[in-house]
N, C-alpha and C positions, 0 to 999 in steps of 0.2 A: 936381807932378812927383815920381816916385819916384826914390829914389837906389840906385845900384848900388854895393855893396860892392867894393872893390878886393881881389882876391885874387891869389895868386901862380900865376897860371894860365899854364902854357906847354904848349902853344901857345895862341894867342887862340882861344877857342871861337868868337867872332863872326865872325872871318876864316875859320876852317877851314869852318864851315857855308856861308858866302857863297861861298867858293872852290869846294866840292863842287857846289853849285847850278850856279854858272857854268859849271864844266867839264862837268857833265851836259847843260846846254843847248847848250854848244858841239859837242857830238857829233853833233847832228843839223842838217841844213841849214836846216830850217823854223824852228828856234829859235835859231840861231846869233846873230842881231842882239840877242836877249834876253840870251843869254849874255855877248856883249861888253859890253852895258850894265850888267849885274850885276858883272861882273868890273872895269868902270871905276869903279863906285861903291865898290868897295873901297878905292881910293886915298884919298879924303878920309876915310873911316872909320878907315883905318889911321892916318892923320896925327892925327886928333882923339884917338883912343885913347892914342897916345903922348904927345900935347901935355898931355892931362889927367892924365897919369901913372897911368893905368889898367894899362898894359902897357909892358914895356921894348922898345926897337927889335927885339931878336932874337926876341921872341915872334911877330912878324908873319911873317918868313921860315919860322919854325918851323911856323906854320900851313899855309902853301903846301907845305911839305915833306910834312907829314902827310897832306894831300890827295894828293899824288902817290903816297905810299906806299900809301894807300888804293886807288888806281887800279891798282897792281900786282897786287892780289889779285883783281881781276876779270878 
């Protein structure tokens, strides 16, 4: 098993990517169920990354906010 070095990453790169993918899938009726599923998978991932000490709790809402700011550009 490989180890992931803890970095001072704000926002969480993992949750930002997952949030972008989920939001894009939620835009279309045919892929909406997939978008909901991917969005829900972000909840345990968020808890685990905070529990393991890889991220501070504030990093996670920051990831969602960055995703939202990216949507304003389009």
